[in-house]
PyMOL commands that place a pseudoatom at each C-alpha (Angstrom):
pseudoatom trace, name=CA, resn=LEU, resi=1, chain=A, elem=C, hetatm=0, pos=[23.131, 25.361, 20.688]
pseudoatom trace, name=CA, resn=LYS, resi=2, chain=A, elem=C, hetatm=0, pos=[26.855, 25.331, 19.956]
pseudoatom trace, name=CA, resn=ILE, resi=3, chain=A, elem=C, hetatm=0, pos=[27.674, 24.292, 16.398]
pseudoatom trace, name=CA, resn=GLY, resi=4, chain=A, elem=C, hetatm=0, pos=[31.051, 23.963, 14.727]
pseudoatom trace, name=CA, resn=ALA, resi=5, chain=A, elem=C, hetatm=0, pos=[31.690, 23.964, 11.005]
pseudoatom trace, name=CA, resn=SER, resi=6, chain=A, elem=C, hetatm=0, pos=[34.701, 23.734, 8.747]
pseudoatom trace, name=CA, resn=HIS, resi=7, chain=A, elem=C, hetatm=0, pos=[35.449, 26.862, 6.695]
pseudoatom trace, name=CA, resn=VAL, resi=8, chain=A, elem=C, hetatm=0, pos=[33.664, 26.113, 3.408]
pseudoatom trace, name=CA, resn=ILE, resi=9, chain=A, elem=C, hetatm=0, pos=[30.595, 24.716, 5.173]
pseudoatom trace, name=CA, resn=GLY, resi=10, chain=A, elem=C, hetatm=0, pos=[30.508, 27.473, 7.780]
pseudoatom trace, name=CA, resn=ILE, resi=11, chain=A, elem=C, hetatm=0, pos=[30.792, 30.248, 5.213]
pseudoatom trace, name=CA, resn=TYR, resi=12, chain=A, elem=C, hetatm=0, pos=[28.886, 28.939, 2.196]
pseudoatom trace, name=CA, resn=LEU, resi=13, chain=A, elem=C, hetatm=0, pos=[26.364, 26.323, 3.392]
pseudoatom trace, name=CA, resn=LEU, resi=14, chain=A, elem=C, hetatm=0, pos=[25.477, 26.773, 7.063]
pseudoatom trace, name=CA, resn=PRO, resi=15, chain=A, elem=C, hetatm=0, pos=[24.205, 30.403, 7.067]
pseudoatom trace, name=CA, resn=ALA, resi=16, chain=A, elem=C, hetatm=0, pos=[21.120, 29.572, 4.966]
pseudoatom trace, name=CA, resn=ILE, resi=17, chain=A, elem=C, hetatm=0, pos=[20.370, 26.536, 7.159]
pseudoatom trace, name=CA, resn=LEU, resi=18, chain=A, elem=C, hetatm=0, pos=[20.753, 28.633, 10.316]
pseudoatom trace, name=CA, resn=ALA, resi=19, chain=A, elem=C, hetatm=0, pos=[18.502, 31.376, 8.912]
pseudoatom trace, name=CA, resn=ASP, resi=20, chain=A, elem=C, hetatm=0, pos=[15.782, 28.800, 8.222]
pseudoatom trace, name=CA, resn=PHE, resi=21, chain=A, elem=C, hetatm=0, pos=[16.233, 27.294, 11.694]
pseudoatom trace, name=CA, resn=ARG, resi=22, chain=A, elem=C, hetatm=0, pos=[15.987, 30.731, 13.371]
pseudoatom trace, name=CA, resn=THR, resi=23, chain=A, elem=C, hetatm=0, pos=[12.785, 31.466, 11.432]
pseudoatom trace, name=CA, resn=ARG, resi=24, chain=A, elem=C, hetatm=0, pos=[11.234, 28.294, 12.828]
pseudoatom trace, name=CA, resn=TYR, resi=25, chain=A, elem=C, hetatm=0, pos=[12.737, 28.610, 16.322]
pseudoatom trace, name=CA, resn=PRO, resi=26, chain=A, elem=C, hetatm=0, pos=[13.299, 32.348, 16.967]
pseudoatom trace, name=CA, resn=GLU, resi=27, chain=A, elem=C, hetatm=0, pos=[14.012, 31.789, 20.683]
pseudoatom trace, name=CA, resn=ALA, resi=28, chain=A, elem=C, hetatm=0, pos=[16.971, 29.507, 19.944]
pseudoatom trace, name=CA, resn=GLU, resi=29, chain=A, elem=C, hetatm=0, pos=[20.354, 30.926, 20.879]
pseudoatom trace, name=CA, resn=LEU, resi=30, chain=A, elem=C, hetatm=0, pos=[22.997, 29.771, 18.407]
pseudoatom trace, name=CA, resn=ILE, resi=31, chain=A, elem=C, hetatm=0, pos=[26.758, 29.934, 18.777]
pseudoatom trace, name=CA, resn=VAL, resi=32, chain=A, elem=C, hetatm=0, pos=[28.735, 28.959, 15.688]
pseudoatom trace, name=CA, resn=ARG, resi=33, chain=A, elem=C, hetatm=0, pos=[32.466, 28.301, 15.503]
pseudoatom trace, name=CA, resn=VAL, resi=34, chain=A, elem=C, hetatm=0, pos=[34.060, 28.197, 12.041]
pseudoatom trace, name=CA, resn=ASP, resi=35, chain=A, elem=C, hetatm=0, pos=[37.524, 26.649, 11.938]
pseudoatom trace, name=CA, resn=THR, resi=36, chain=A, elem=C, hetatm=0, pos=[39.472, 23.802, 10.361]
pseudoatom trace, name=CA, resn=SER, resi=37, chain=A, elem=C, hetatm=0, pos=[37.832, 20.382, 10.520]
pseudoatom trace, name=CA, resn=HIS, resi=38, chain=A, elem=C, hetatm=0, pos=[40.611, 19.153, 12.835]
pseudoatom trace, name=CA, resn=LYS, resi=39, chain=A, elem=C, hetatm=0, pos=[39.881, 21.931, 15.347]
pseudoatom trace, name=CA, resn=ILE, resi=40, chain=A, elem=C, hetatm=0, pos=[36.120, 21.375, 15.136]
pseudoatom trace, name=CA, resn=VAL, resi=41, chain=A, elem=C, hetatm=0, pos=[36.631, 17.667, 15.916]
pseudoatom trace, name=CA, resn=ASP, resi=42, chain=A, elem=C, hetatm=0, pos=[38.904, 18.562, 18.858]
pseudoatom trace, name=CA, resn=MET, resi=43, chain=A, elem=C, hetatm=0, pos=[36.264, 20.957, 20.251]
pseudoatom trace, name=CA, resn=ILE, resi=44, chain=A, elem=C, hetatm=0, pos=[33.579, 18.270, 19.974]
pseudoatom trace, name=CA, resn=LEU, resi=45, chain=A, elem=C, hetatm=0, pos=[35.775, 15.750, 21.803]
pseudoatom trace, name=CA, resn=ARG, resi=46, chain=A, elem=C, hetatm=0, pos=[36.394, 18.337, 24.560]
pseudoatom trace, name=CA, resn=ASN, resi=47, chain=A, elem=C, hetatm=0, pos=[32.598, 18.859, 24.829]
pseudoatom trace, name=CA, resn=GLU, resi=48, chain=A, elem=C, hetatm=0, pos=[32.913, 22.496, 23.754]
pseudoatom trace, name=CA, resn=LEU, resi=49, chain=A, elem=C, hetatm=0, pos=[30.453, 21.990, 20.873]
pseudoatom trace, name=CA, resn=ASP, resi=50, chain=A, elem=C, hetatm=0, pos=[27.166, 20.097, 20.616]
pseudoatom trace, name=CA, resn=LEU, resi=51, chain=A, elem=C, hetatm=0, pos=[27.520, 19.286, 16.915]
pseudoatom trace, name=CA, resn=GLY, resi=52, chain=A, elem=C, hetatm=0, pos=[29.866, 19.791, 14.001]
pseudoatom trace, name=CA, resn=VAL, resi=53, chain=A, elem=C, hetatm=0, pos=[29.496, 19.796, 10.236]
pseudoatom trace, name=CA, resn=ILE, resi=54, chain=A, elem=C, hetatm=0, pos=[32.721, 18.987, 8.416]
pseudoatom trace, name=CA, resn=GLY, resi=55, chain=A, elem=C, hetatm=0, pos=[33.894, 17.702, 5.063]
pseudoatom trace, name=CA, resn=GLU, resi=56, chain=A, elem=C, hetatm=0, pos=[35.041, 14.161, 4.522]
pseudoatom trace, name=CA, resn=GLY, resi=57, chain=A, elem=C, hetatm=0, pos=[38.801, 13.949, 4.416]
pseudoatom trace, name=CA, resn=THR, resi=58, chain=A, elem=C, hetatm=0, pos=[39.546, 14.675, 8.043]
pseudoatom trace, name=CA, resn=PRO, resi=59, chain=A, elem=C, hetatm=0, pos=[41.108, 11.486, 9.389]
pseudoatom trace, name=CA, resn=VAL, resi=60, chain=A, elem=C, hetatm=0, pos=[39.421, 10.679, 12.693]
pseudoatom trace, name=CA, resn=GLN, resi=61, chain=A, elem=C, hetatm=0, pos=[40.472, 7.595, 14.644]
pseudoatom trace, name=CA, resn=ASP, resi=62, chain=A, elem=C, hetatm=0, pos=[38.775, 8.490, 17.919]
pseudoatom trace, name=CA, resn=GLU, resi=63, chain=A, elem=C, hetatm=0, pos=[35.901, 6.124, 18.730]
pseudoatom trace, name=CA, resn=ARG, resi=64, chain=A, elem=C, hetatm=0, pos=[34.271, 8.869, 20.810]
pseudoatom trace, name=CA, resn=LEU, resi=65, chain=A, elem=C, hetatm=0, pos=[33.392, 10.737, 17.605]
pseudoatom trace, name=CA, resn=ALA, resi=66, chain=A, elem=C, hetatm=0, pos=[30.217, 9.696, 15.775]
pseudoatom trace, name=CA, resn=THR, resi=67, chain=A, elem=C, hetatm=0, pos=[29.681, 10.813, 12.174]
pseudoatom trace, name=CA, resn=LYS, resi=68, chain=A, elem=C, hetatm=0, pos=[26.778, 10.666, 9.748]
pseudoatom trace, name=CA, resn=PRO, resi=69, chain=A, elem=C, hetatm=0, pos=[26.917, 11.656, 6.059]
pseudoatom trace, name=CA, resn=ILE, resi=70, chain=A, elem=C, hetatm=0, pos=[24.259, 14.311, 5.416]
pseudoatom trace, name=CA, resn=ALA, resi=71, chain=A, elem=C, hetatm=0, pos=[25.064, 15.607, 1.922]
pseudoatom trace, name=CA, resn=ARG, resi=72, chain=A, elem=C, hetatm=0, pos=[27.425, 15.278, -1.042]
pseudoatom trace, name=CA, resn=ASP, resi=73, chain=A, elem=C, hetatm=0, pos=[29.810, 18.026, -2.071]
pseudoatom trace, name=CA, resn=ARG, resi=74, chain=A, elem=C, hetatm=0, pos=[31.453, 18.299, -5.465]
pseudoatom trace, name=CA, resn=LEU, resi=75, chain=A, elem=C, hetatm=0, pos=[35.003, 19.540, -5.823]
pseudoatom trace, name=CA, resn=MET, resi=76, chain=A, elem=C, hetatm=0, pos=[35.798, 21.279, -9.088]
pseudoatom trace, name=CA, resn=LEU, resi=77, chain=A, elem=C, hetatm=0, pos=[38.773, 22.517, -11.027]
pseudoatom trace, name=CA, resn=ILE, resi=78, chain=A, elem=C, hetatm=0, pos=[38.510, 26.285, -11.446]
pseudoatom trace, name=CA, resn=ALA, resi=79, chain=A, elem=C, hetatm=0, pos=[40.336, 28.624, -13.818]
pseudoatom trace, name=CA, resn=PRO, resi=80, chain=A, elem=C, hetatm=0, pos=[39.954, 32.226, -14.942]
pseudoatom trace, name=CA, resn=PRO, resi=81, chain=A, elem=C, hetatm=0, pos=[37.801, 32.599, -18.080]
pseudoatom trace, name=CA, resn=GLN, resi=82, chain=A, elem=C, hetatm=0, pos=[40.818, 33.728, -20.153]
pseudoatom trace, name=CA, resn=HIS, resi=83, chain=A, elem=C, hetatm=0, pos=[42.799, 30.551, -19.324]
pseudoatom trace, name=CA, resn=PRO, resi=84, chain=A, elem=C, hetatm=0, pos=[43.888, 28.571, -22.434]
pseudoatom trace, name=CA, resn=LEU, resi=85, chain=A, elem=C, hetatm=0, pos=[41.998, 25.502, -21.155]
pseudoatom trace, name=CA, resn=ALA, resi=86, chain=A, elem=C, hetatm=0, pos=[38.835, 27.393, -20.132]
pseudoatom trace, name=CA, resn=ASP, resi=87, chain=A, elem=C, hetatm=0, pos=[36.781, 26.147, -23.092]
pseudoatom trace, name=CA, resn=MET, resi=88, chain=A, elem=C, hetatm=0, pos=[37.901, 22.509, -22.863]
pseudoatom trace, name=CA, resn=GLY, resi=89, chain=A, elem=C, hetatm=0, pos=[35.406, 21.314, -20.241]
pseudoatom trace, name=CA, resn=VAL, resi=90, chain=A, elem=C, hetatm=0, pos=[37.584, 18.313, -19.329]
pseudoatom trace, name=CA, resn=VAL, resi=91, chain=A, elem=C, hetatm=0, pos=[41.328, 18.069, -18.668]
pseudoatom trace, name=CA, resn=THR, resi=92, chain=A, elem=C, hetatm=0, pos=[43.410, 14.949, -18.201]
pseudoatom trace, name=CA, resn=PRO, resi=93, chain=A, elem=C, hetatm=0, pos=[45.236, 14.271, -14.932]
pseudoatom trace, name=CA, resn=GLU, resi=94, chain=A, elem=C, hetatm=0, pos=[48.524, 14.589, -16.878]
pseudoatom trace, name=CA, resn=THR, resi=95, chain=A, elem=C, hetatm=0, pos=[47.558, 18.084, -18.061]
pseudoatom trace, name=CA, resn=LEU, resi=96, chain=A, elem=C, hetatm=0, pos=[46.557, 19.091, -14.537]
pseudoatom trace, name=CA, resn=ALA, resi=97, chain=A, elem=C, hetatm=0, pos=[49.944, 17.943, -13.216]
pseudoatom trace, name=CA, resn=GLU, resi=98, chain=A, elem=C, hetatm=0, pos=[51.643, 20.427, -15.583]
pseudoatom trace, name=CA, resn=LEU, resi=99, chain=A, elem=C, hetatm=0, pos=[49.572, 23.463, -14.593]
pseudoatom trace, name=CA, resn=PRO, resi=100, chain=A, elem=C, hetatm=0, pos=[50.583, 26.021, -11.958]
pseudoatom trace, name=CA, resn=PHE, resi=101, chain=A, elem=C, hetatm=0, pos=[48.356, 25.154, -9.003]
pseudoatom trace, name=CA, resn=VAL, resi=102, chain=A, elem=C, hetatm=0, pos=[46.991, 27.384, -6.252]
pseudoatom trace, name=CA, resn=SER, resi=103, chain=A, elem=C, hetatm=0, pos=[46.759, 25.106, -3.227]
pseudoatom trace, name=CA, resn=PRO, resi=104, chain=A, elem=C, hetatm=0, pos=[44.194, 25.509, -0.468]
pseudoatom trace, name=CA, resn=ALA, resi=105, chain=A, elem=C, hetatm=0, pos=[45.531, 25.258, 3.079]
pseudoatom trace, name=CA, resn=ARG, resi=106, chain=A, elem=C, hetatm=0, pos=[46.911, 21.724, 3.331]
pseudoatom trace, name=CA, resn=ASP, resi=107, chain=A, elem=C, hetatm=0, pos=[45.259, 21.081, 6.699]
pseudoatom trace, name=CA, resn=SER, resi=108, chain=A, elem=C, hetatm=0, pos=[41.771, 21.661, 5.269]
pseudoatom trace, name=CA, resn=ALA, resi=109, chain=A, elem=C, hetatm=0, pos=[39.456, 18.682, 4.765]
pseudoatom trace, name=CA, resn=SER, resi=110, chain=A, elem=C, hetatm=0, pos=[38.831, 19.581, 1.117]
pseudoatom trace, name=CA, resn=ALA, resi=111, chain=A, elem=C, hetatm=0, pos=[42.577, 19.716, 0.436]
pseudoatom trace, name=CA, resn=GLU, resi=112, chain=A, elem=C, hetatm=0, pos=[43.119, 16.351, 2.119]
pseudoatom trace, name=CA, resn=THR, resi=113, chain=A, elem=C, hetatm=0, pos=[40.315, 14.802, 0.045]
pseudoatom trace, name=CA, resn=LEU, resi=114, chain=A, elem=C, hetatm=0, pos=[41.652, 16.405, -3.106]
pseudoatom trace, name=CA, resn=PHE, resi=115, chain=A, elem=C, hetatm=0, pos=[45.260, 15.294, -2.677]
pseudoatom trace, name=CA, resn=GLU, resi=116, chain=A, elem=C, hetatm=0, pos=[44.149, 11.777, -1.716]
pseudoatom trace, name=CA, resn=HIS, resi=117, chain=A, elem=C, hetatm=0, pos=[42.055, 11.408, -4.905]
pseudoatom trace, name=CA, resn=LEU, resi=118, chain=A, elem=C, hetatm=0, pos=[44.803, 12.823, -7.097]
pseudoatom trace, name=CA, resn=ARG, resi=119, chain=A, elem=C, hetatm=0, pos=[47.524, 10.620, -5.547]
pseudoatom trace, name=CA, resn=ALA, resi=120, chain=A, elem=C, hetatm=0, pos=[45.322, 7.584, -6.242]
pseudoatom trace, name=CA, resn=ALA, resi=121, chain=A, elem=C, hetatm=0, pos=[45.139, 8.710, -9.889]
pseudoatom trace, name=CA, resn=GLY, resi=122, chain=A, elem=C, hetatm=0, pos=[48.933, 9.121, -10.010]
pseudoatom trace, name=CA, resn=VAL, resi=123, chain=A, elem=C, hetatm=0, pos=[48.832, 12.926, -10.169]
pseudoatom trace, name=CA, resn=THR, resi=124, chain=A, elem=C, hetatm=0, pos=[51.397, 15.075, -8.389]
pseudoatom trace, name=CA, resn=LEU, resi=125, chain=A, elem=C, hetatm=0, pos=[50.417, 18.726, -8.420]
pseudoatom trace, name=CA, resn=ARG, resi=126, chain=A, elem=C, hetatm=0, pos=[52.758, 21.647, -8.988]
pseudoatom trace, name=CA, resn=PRO, resi=127, chain=A, elem=C, hetatm=0, pos=[51.728, 24.196, -6.328]
pseudoatom trace, name=CA, resn=VAL, resi=128, chain=A, elem=C, hetatm=0, pos=[53.032, 27.694, -6.989]
pseudoatom trace, name=CA, resn=ILE, resi=129, chain=A, elem=C, hetatm=0, pos=[51.412, 29.127, -3.891]
pseudoatom trace, name=CA, resn=GLU, resi=130, chain=A, elem=C, hetatm=0, pos=[49.436, 27.910, -0.866]
pseudoatom trace, name=CA, resn=MET, resi=131, chain=A, elem=C, hetatm=0, pos=[46.651, 30.191, 0.309]
pseudoatom trace, name=CA, resn=GLY, resi=132, chain=A, elem=C, hetatm=0, pos=[45.204, 30.177, 3.813]
pseudoatom trace, name=CA, resn=ASN, resi=133, chain=A, elem=C, hetatm=0, pos=[41.515, 30.290, 2.936]
pseudoatom trace, name=CA, resn=VAL, resi=134, chain=A, elem=C, hetatm=0, pos=[39.065, 29.670, 0.122]
pseudoatom trace, name=CA, resn=GLY, resi=135, chain=A, elem=C, hetatm=0, pos=[38.446, 33.355, -0.577]
pseudoatom trace, name=CA, resn=ALA, resi=136, chain=A, elem=C, hetatm=0, pos=[42.174, 33.879, -1.121]
pseudoatom trace, name=CA, resn=VAL, resi=137, chain=A, elem=C, hetatm=0, pos=[42.326, 30.827, -3.404]
pseudoatom trace, name=CA, resn=LYS, resi=138, chain=A, elem=C, hetatm=0, pos=[39.512, 32.199, -5.561]
pseudoatom trace, name=CA, resn=ARG, resi=139, chain=A, elem=C, hetatm=0, pos=[41.109, 35.652, -5.838]
pseudoatom trace, name=CA, resn=ALA, resi=140, chain=A, elem=C, hetatm=0, pos=[44.484, 34.094, -6.726]
pseudoatom trace, name=CA, resn=VAL, resi=141, chain=A, elem=C, hetatm=0, pos=[42.901, 32.028, -9.517]
pseudoatom trace, name=CA, resn=GLU, resi=142, chain=A, elem=C, hetatm=0, pos=[40.950, 35.045, -10.811]
pseudoatom trace, name=CA, resn=SER, resi=143, chain=A, elem=C, hetatm=0, pos=[44.244, 36.968, -10.885]
pseudoatom trace, name=CA, resn=GLY, resi=144, chain=A, elem=C, hetatm=0, pos=[45.859, 34.329, -13.081]
pseudoatom trace, name=CA, resn=LEU, resi=145, chain=A, elem=C, hetatm=0, pos=[48.268, 32.766, -10.564]
pseudoatom trace, name=CA, resn=GLY, resi=146, chain=A, elem=C, hetatm=0, pos=[47.117, 29.273, -11.510]
pseudoatom trace, name=CA, resn=VAL, resi=147, chain=A, elem=C, hetatm=0, pos=[44.210, 26.857, -11.336]
pseudoatom trace, name=CA, resn=SER, resi=148, chain=A, elem=C, hetatm=0, pos=[42.782, 25.255, -8.207]
pseudoatom trace, name=CA, resn=ILE, resi=149, chain=A, elem=C, hetatm=0, pos=[40.275, 22.688, -7.023]
pseudoatom trace, name=CA, resn=ILE, resi=150, chain=A, elem=C, hetatm=0, pos=[37.741, 23.721, -4.393]
pseudoatom trace, name=CA, resn=SER, resi=151, chain=A, elem=C, hetatm=0, pos=[34.193, 22.980, -3.307]
pseudoatom trace, name=CA, resn=ARG, resi=152, chain=A, elem=C, hetatm=0, pos=[31.403, 23.966, -5.675]
pseudoatom trace, name=CA, resn=LEU, resi=153, chain=A, elem=C, hetatm=0, pos=[29.664, 25.507, -2.649]
pseudoatom trace, name=CA, resn=ALA, resi=154, chain=A, elem=C, hetatm=0, pos=[32.416, 28.135, -2.539]
pseudoatom trace, name=CA, resn=VAL, resi=155, chain=A, elem=C, hetatm=0, pos=[32.333, 29.201, -6.205]
pseudoatom trace, name=CA, resn=GLU, resi=156, chain=A, elem=C, hetatm=0, pos=[28.631, 29.312, -7.125]
pseudoatom trace, name=CA, resn=ARG, resi=157, chain=A, elem=C, hetatm=0, pos=[28.585, 33.122, -7.359]
pseudoatom trace, name=CA, resn=GLU, resi=158, chain=A, elem=C, hetatm=0, pos=[31.832, 33.391, -9.315]
pseudoatom trace, name=CA, resn=LEU, resi=159, chain=A, elem=C, hetatm=0, pos=[30.671, 30.760, -11.811]
pseudoatom trace, name=CA, resn=GLN, resi=160, chain=A, elem=C, hetatm=0, pos=[27.360, 32.583, -12.300]
pseudoatom trace, name=CA, resn=ALA, resi=161, chain=A, elem=C, hetatm=0, pos=[29.146, 35.927, -12.668]
pseudoatom trace, name=CA, resn=GLY, resi=162, chain=A, elem=C, hetatm=0, pos=[31.645, 34.457, -15.140]
pseudoatom trace, name=CA, resn=SER, resi=163, chain=A, elem=C, hetatm=0, pos=[34.739, 35.498, -13.172]
pseudoatom trace, name=CA, resn=LEU, resi=164, chain=A, elem=C, hetatm=0, pos=[35.706, 31.803, -12.891]
pseudoatom trace, name=CA, resn=VAL, resi=165, chain=A, elem=C, hetatm=0, pos=[35.013, 28.751, -15.044]
pseudoatom trace, name=CA, resn=SER, resi=166, chain=A, elem=C, hetatm=0, pos=[34.825, 25.126, -13.964]
pseudoatom trace, name=CA, resn=LEU, resi=167, chain=A, elem=C, hetatm=0, pos=[36.514, 22.133, -15.558]
pseudoatom trace, name=CA, resn=THR, resi=168, chain=A, elem=C, hetatm=0, pos=[36.370, 18.410, -14.872]
pseudoatom trace, name=CA, resn=VAL, resi=169, chain=A, elem=C, hetatm=0, pos=[39.447, 16.232, -14.323]
pseudoatom trace, name=CA, resn=ALA, resi=170, chain=A, elem=C, hetatm=0, pos=[38.953, 13.050, -16.360]
pseudoatom trace, name=CA, resn=GLY, resi=171, chain=A, elem=C, hetatm=0, pos=[38.833, 9.845, -14.326]
pseudoatom trace, name=CA, resn=VAL, resi=172, chain=A, elem=C, hetatm=0, pos=[39.349, 11.490, -10.923]
pseudoatom trace, name=CA, resn=PRO, resi=173, chain=A, elem=C, hetatm=0, pos=[36.454, 11.247, -8.418]
pseudoatom trace, name=CA, resn=MET, resi=174, chain=A, elem=C, hetatm=0, pos=[35.674, 14.773, -7.305]
pseudoatom trace, name=CA, resn=GLU, resi=175, chain=A, elem=C, hetatm=0, pos=[32.998, 14.247, -4.676]
pseudoatom trace, name=CA, resn=ARG, resi=176, chain=A, elem=C, hetatm=0, pos=[33.061, 13.965, -0.915]
pseudoatom trace, name=CA, resn=ASP, resi=177, chain=A, elem=C, hetatm=0, pos=[30.575, 13.532, 1.882]
pseudoatom trace, name=CA, resn=LEU, resi=178, chain=A, elem=C, hetatm=0, pos=[29.652, 16.305, 4.256]
pseudoatom trace, name=CA, resn=LEU, resi=179, chain=A, elem=C, hetatm=0, pos=[29.437, 14.860, 7.750]
pseudoatom trace, name=CA, resn=LEU, resi=180, chain=A, elem=C, hetatm=0, pos=[27.434, 15.704, 10.824]
pseudoatom trace, name=CA, resn=CYS, resi=181, chain=A, elem=C, hetatm=0, pos=[29.542, 14.782, 13.844]
pseudoatom trace, name=CA, resn=TRP, resi=182, chain=A, elem=C, hetatm=0, pos=[29.075, 14.686, 17.589]
pseudoatom trace, name=CA, resn=HIS, resi=183, chain=A, elem=C, hetatm=0, pos=[30.540, 13.183, 20.752]
pseudoatom trace, name=CA, resn=HIS, resi=184, chain=A, elem=C, hetatm=0, pos=[29.303, 9.585, 20.883]
pseudoatom trace, name=CA, resn=GLU, resi=185, chain=A, elem=C, hetatm=0, pos=[28.742, 9.688, 24.652]
pseudoatom trace, name=CA, resn=ARG, resi=186, chain=A, elem=C, hetatm=0, pos=[26.949, 13.032, 24.713]
pseudoatom trace, name=CA, resn=ARG, resi=187, chain=A, elem=C, hetatm=0, pos=[23.176, 13.166, 25.076]
pseudoatom trace, name=CA, resn=PHE, resi=188, chain=A, elem=C, hetatm=0, pos=[21.474, 15.558, 22.670]
pseudoatom trace, name=CA, resn=SER, resi=189, chain=A, elem=C, hetatm=0, pos=[19.484, 18.445, 24.051]
pseudoatom trace, name=CA, resn=ASN, resi=190, chain=A, elem=C, hetatm=0, pos=[15.984, 18.903, 22.606]
pseudoatom trace, name=CA, resn=LEU, resi=191, chain=A, elem=C, hetatm=0, pos=[17.313, 21.839, 20.599]
pseudoatom trace, name=CA, resn=ALA, resi=192, chain=A, elem=C, hetatm=0, pos=[20.175, 19.762, 19.158]
pseudoatom trace, name=CA, resn=ALA, resi=193, chain=A, elem=C, hetatm=0, pos=[17.760, 16.979, 18.213]
pseudoatom trace, name=CA, resn=VAL, resi=194, chain=A, elem=C, hetatm=0, pos=[15.482, 19.458, 16.449]
pseudoatom trace, name=CA, resn=PHE, resi=195, chain=A, elem=C, hetatm=0, pos=[18.419, 21.008, 14.592]
pseudoatom trace, name=CA, resn=ILE, resi=196, chain=A, elem=C, hetatm=0, pos=[19.611, 17.581, 13.436]
pseudoatom trace, name=CA, resn=ARG, resi=197, chain=A, elem=C, hetatm=0, pos=[16.151, 16.793, 12.061]
for i in range(1, 197): cmd.bond("trace and resi %d" % i, "trace and resi %d" % (i + 1))
show_as sticks, trace
zoom trace
């Protein structure tokens, strides 16, 4: 079974699901590709993958791609615990626009969702640095380079350990769907059907 996943999903969500699946079906051979949502979609359309799990925000106009929401993901504003706003709980969009911002890679689905929501709220961010992956974003925020907004899936451990704190941006929707996607014309193997269930 060939599965593709965007970075946050492939690193922080999918491993536990795959471990459970392998416990139930130990003979299953799994191949997982973790890449940007755009590349996962391209691989599905080229029939290189059976299924993909990506975050909402990837614009897909190809009618060959079928998608189904399977879960909700919450994006959150993160800051180091010593940040002046760390105890506030909620910040206004205007305050966020003034803060140095550590941007995730702009071609990631979570970044596209984030910037779309903030533009709708009239917020223009002030990126001081763009980092290539979520791990780098977290380390940059912990180091005091700025604040960022990333998936809760990616910061559970840091929030529990206290190395990062989460804040809410008032009036800005910070949720997105996680999508199962596949080639509309492709027939599912028995293994793919079982994995989907």
